[in-house]
Wavefront OBJ file of the C-alpha trace (Angstrom):
o trace
v 0.000 0.000 0.000
v 1.116 3.551 -0.603
v 1.575 6.094 2.155
v -1.764 7.112 3.605
v -2.894 10.727 3.662
v -5.543 12.144 5.956
v -7.198 15.549 6.200
v -8.984 14.831 9.492
v -6.853 17.253 11.502
v -8.169 20.259 9.584
v -11.186 22.176 10.826
v -14.239 21.589 8.635
v -15.775 24.633 6.987
v -18.812 23.011 5.336
v -20.182 19.822 3.830
v -20.881 18.560 0.342
v -24.441 17.415 -0.632
v -23.603 13.717 -0.684
v -27.150 12.402 -1.220
v -27.685 14.661 -4.236
v -24.288 13.662 -5.626
v -25.051 9.951 -5.303
v -28.428 10.418 -6.989
v -26.744 12.169 -9.916
v -23.993 9.540 -10.054
v -26.517 6.690 -10.124
v -28.366 8.372 -12.996
v -25.148 8.710 -15.007
v -24.116 5.105 -14.384
v -27.607 3.903 -15.326
v -26.875 5.400 -18.768
v -23.306 4.034 -18.725
v -21.989 7.600 -19.005
v -18.706 6.772 -17.313
v -16.823 9.842 -18.523
v -19.318 12.235 -16.929
v -19.504 10.053 -13.805
v -15.740 10.313 -13.367
v -15.843 14.084 -13.863
v -18.620 14.357 -11.256
v -16.633 12.381 -8.690
v -13.420 14.325 -9.309
v -15.243 17.648 -9.000
v -16.814 16.757 -5.657
v -13.569 15.261 -4.392
v -11.983 18.675 -4.912
v -14.930 20.431 -3.255
v -14.778 18.145 -0.201
v -11.074 18.873 0.152
v -11.654 22.622 -0.126
v -14.279 22.404 2.634
v -12.155 20.053 4.783
v -15.211 17.784 4.820
v -13.615 14.480 5.900
v -16.866 12.518 6.028
v -17.969 13.780 2.623
v -14.540 13.101 1.157
v -14.623 9.560 2.508
v -18.010 8.975 0.847
v -16.744 10.325 -2.483
v -13.590 8.230 -2.245
v -15.746 5.163 -1.596
v -17.712 5.863 -4.768
v -14.456 6.367 -6.673
v -13.167 3.060 -5.304
v -16.126 1.201 -6.792
v -16.045 3.191 -10.014
v -12.351 2.630 -10.690
v -12.702 -1.065 -9.839
v -15.417 -1.406 -12.468
v -13.312 0.530 -14.965
v -10.220 -1.558 -14.232
v -8.108 1.450 -13.192
v -5.871 -0.046 -10.512
v -3.674 2.998 -9.796
v -6.615 5.335 -9.280
v -8.644 2.758 -7.355
v -5.874 1.833 -4.921
v -5.028 5.503 -4.399
v -8.612 6.106 -3.321
v -8.492 3.011 -1.079
v -5.387 4.271 0.708
v -6.884 7.654 1.444
v -10.296 6.316 2.466
v -8.648 3.961 4.967
v -6.545 6.830 6.316
v -9.677 8.918 6.891
v -11.481 6.004 8.524
v -8.574 5.581 10.924
v -9.510 9.048 12.224
v -13.310 9.032 12.108
v -14.267 5.374 12.679
v -14.753 5.516 16.457
v -17.652 3.048 16.722
v -19.765 0.546 14.851
v -21.251 2.227 11.772
v -22.905 0.585 8.774
v -21.780 3.422 6.507
v -18.158 3.003 7.576
v -18.451 -0.781 7.211
v -19.635 -0.235 3.647
v -16.499 1.778 2.903
v -14.361 -1.007 4.395
v -16.172 -3.534 2.192
v -15.676 -1.384 -0.885
v -11.981 -1.009 -0.081
v -11.575 -4.747 0.462
v -13.373 -5.640 -2.765
v -11.194 -3.285 -4.784
v -7.985 -4.458 -3.108
v -8.979 -8.022 -3.968
v -9.792 -7.061 -7.563
v -6.337 -5.537 -8.004
v -4.313 -8.425 -6.589
v -4.210 -7.589 -2.878
v -6.559 -10.251 -1.518
v -4.462 -11.041 1.568
v -4.340 -7.366 2.540
v -8.086 -7.126 1.949
v -9.154 -9.797 4.430
v -8.862 -7.618 7.546
v -11.259 -5.099 5.997
v -13.728 -7.788 4.963
v -13.670 -8.871 8.618
v -14.336 -5.320 9.811
v -17.327 -5.031 7.484
v -18.680 -8.458 8.431
v -18.611 -7.728 12.151
v -20.745 -4.608 11.740
v -23.073 -5.911 9.023
v -23.952 -9.098 10.882
v -24.536 -7.282 14.161
v -26.463 -4.231 12.914
v -28.281 -5.123 9.696
v -31.584 -7.034 9.507
v -31.083 -10.628 8.427
v -32.881 -9.989 5.121
v -31.010 -6.777 4.236
v -29.703 -6.855 0.650
v -26.438 -5.349 1.813
v -25.714 -8.632 3.587
v -26.185 -10.516 0.328
v -23.725 -8.165 -1.352
v -21.236 -8.694 1.444
v -21.484 -12.490 1.341
v -21.064 -12.513 -2.432
v -17.994 -10.283 -2.321
v -16.415 -12.028 0.645
v -16.953 -15.447 -0.945
v -15.044 -14.438 -4.075
v -12.065 -13.548 -1.878
v -12.318 -16.851 0.017
v -12.441 -18.691 -3.300
v -9.286 -16.958 -4.502
v -7.559 -18.134 -1.314
v -8.683 -21.706 -1.920
v -11.139 -21.676 0.992
v -13.853 -23.227 -1.139
v -16.171 -24.619 1.517
v -16.266 -21.307 3.413
v -16.966 -19.550 0.122
v -19.789 -21.958 -0.725
v -21.360 -21.336 2.684
v -21.229 -17.573 2.116
v -22.880 -17.914 -1.286
v -25.591 -19.973 0.396
v -26.168 -17.160 2.874
v -26.418 -14.665 0.003
v -29.050 -16.835 -1.698
v -31.045 -17.054 1.550
v -31.059 -13.261 1.926
v -32.136 -12.666 -1.669
v -34.811 -15.366 -1.612
v -36.284 -13.794 1.507
v -37.098 -10.747 -0.636
v -38.017 -12.571 -3.857
v -36.051 -12.815 -7.106
v -33.505 -10.092 -7.864
v -30.682 -9.736 -10.406
v -28.198 -10.306 -7.575
v -29.391 -13.929 -7.408
v -28.062 -14.499 -10.929
v -24.699 -13.054 -9.849
v -24.587 -15.511 -6.957
v -25.246 -18.504 -9.206
v -22.610 -17.306 -11.665
v -20.145 -16.945 -8.787
v -20.958 -20.464 -7.620
v -20.259 -21.740 -11.139
v -16.860 -20.050 -11.028
v -16.211 -21.580 -7.606
v -17.076 -25.054 -8.936
v -14.689 -24.548 -11.852
v -11.843 -23.222 -9.692
v -12.210 -25.997 -7.113
v -12.338 -28.736 -9.757
v -9.271 -27.289 -11.465
v -7.369 -27.144 -8.171
v -8.320 -30.709 -7.239
v -8.151 -32.270 -10.703
v -11.875 -33.076 -10.775
v -14.793 -32.548 -13.160
v -17.465 -29.871 -12.847
v -19.212 -29.526 -16.227
v -22.625 -30.698 -15.017
v -22.528 -28.442 -11.954
v -21.442 -25.421 -13.986
v -24.224 -26.049 -16.520
v -26.811 -26.351 -13.736
v -25.725 -23.126 -12.058
v -25.525 -21.117 -15.274
v -29.004 -22.300 -16.247
v -30.282 -21.107 -12.861
v -28.563 -17.745 -13.376
v -30.066 -17.275 -16.839
v -33.518 -18.228 -15.579
v -33.231 -15.525 -12.916
v -32.399 -12.899 -15.529
v -35.251 -14.108 -17.757
v -37.811 -13.426 -15.018
v -40.324 -10.999 -16.531
v -41.026 -9.515 -13.107
v -37.532 -8.024 -12.824
v -37.319 -4.299 -13.473
v -35.181 -3.633 -16.550
v -33.250 -0.731 -15.026
v -29.619 0.275 -14.672
v -29.002 -2.335 -11.990
v -30.393 -5.037 -14.273
v -28.203 -3.801 -17.135
v -25.107 -3.807 -14.943
v -25.916 -7.341 -13.770
v -26.399 -8.545 -17.349
v -23.047 -7.081 -18.308
v -21.312 -8.761 -15.354
v -22.927 -12.132 -15.999
v -22.253 -11.953 -19.740
v -18.512 -12.161 -19.051
v -18.987 -15.396 -17.105
v -21.240 -16.937 -19.751
v -18.598 -16.146 -22.343
v -15.853 -17.662 -20.190
v -17.767 -20.937 -20.009
v -18.571 -20.973 -23.728
v -22.208 -19.857 -23.546
v -21.743 -17.375 -26.373
v -25.390 -16.988 -27.393
v -26.377 -16.159 -23.818
v -23.412 -13.783 -23.539
v -24.508 -11.916 -26.651
v -28.133 -11.735 -25.517
v -27.212 -10.352 -22.098
v -24.930 -7.743 -23.658
v -27.745 -6.677 -25.992
v -30.153 -6.349 -23.051
v -27.690 -4.184 -21.168
v -26.983 -1.947 -24.148
v -30.688 -1.486 -24.874
v -31.210 -0.170 -21.348
v -28.169 2.134 -21.532
v -29.417 3.526 -24.853
v -32.759 4.666 -23.447
l 1 2 3 4 5 6 7 8 9 10 11 12 13 14 15 16 17 18 19 20 21 22 23 24 25 26 27 28 29 30 31 32 33 34 35 36 37 38 39 40 41 42 43 44 45 46 47 48 49 50 51 52 53 54 55 56 57 58 59 60 61 62 63 64 65 66 67 68 69 70 71 72 73 74 75 76 77 78 79 80 81 82 83 84 85 86 87 88 89 90 91 92 93 94 95 96 97 98 99 100 101 102 103 104 105 106 107 108 109 110 111 112 113 114 115 116 117 118 119 120 121 122 123 124 125 126 127 128 129 130 131 132 133 134 135 136 137 138 139 140 141 142 143 144 145 146 147 148 149 150 151 152 153 154 155 156 157 158 159 160 161 162 163 164 165 166 167 168 169 170 171 172 173 174 175 176 177 178 179 180 181 182 183 184 185 186 187 188 189 190 191 192 193 194 195 196 197 198 199 200 201 202 203 204 205 206 207 208 209 210 211 212 213 214 215 216 217 218 219 220 221 222 223 224 225 226 227 228 229 230 231 232 233 234 235 236 237 238 239 240 241 242 243 244 245 246 247 248 249 250 251 252 253 254 255 256 257 258 259 260 261 262
């Protein structure tokens, strides 16, 4: 990790309108307007610094962390991780779901850019707060279990990962079908493949079963075809392509693009 920087010692002179910023950011990402989304985040990062708004800056950095992870920009993403963690070291004085979400975002991005061992302590911080403060059917728990399981899988802790994916499925099913369920099945297919490869076994039937479940979830006519659905289709399309399901990959990419073009 690079040297951490923190502005917490400066006296705050104002705050940025974080809820309005997030609403605008979500609208831009729903249209896949990544260039404008990045400009928005950079602008409000500068404003938060000018105001010495540590909490607001931490929230913007957390959004940048997720954005740069999605865009595959490791240098920018890890820079934001370093600074967010430095700020949290000053302001995280008690259990807070919002702070736990930043820790989770940091951990997920560290894992994505090859720092899975370093990430585990921050997954643990997020888990402690999420499991103690969130309702058992809160979708944020499903997101945590999915993300944490991918890290466990990378470390070869397959059974722990499978248990976490099972917990994610339970949370989602408690609310009814959602695109996130397809992501979980796709992740389980990847787990089956990775475990079989590591152990010299076969997994074709299990992968086929899980991918069919994932596609059935995305084919549910009750799902809202919004930006979240488009993003999920785009994520899942990569996995379908990896496993040779090229027709499904193409269809999911077309669905995503149709939503972004609206």
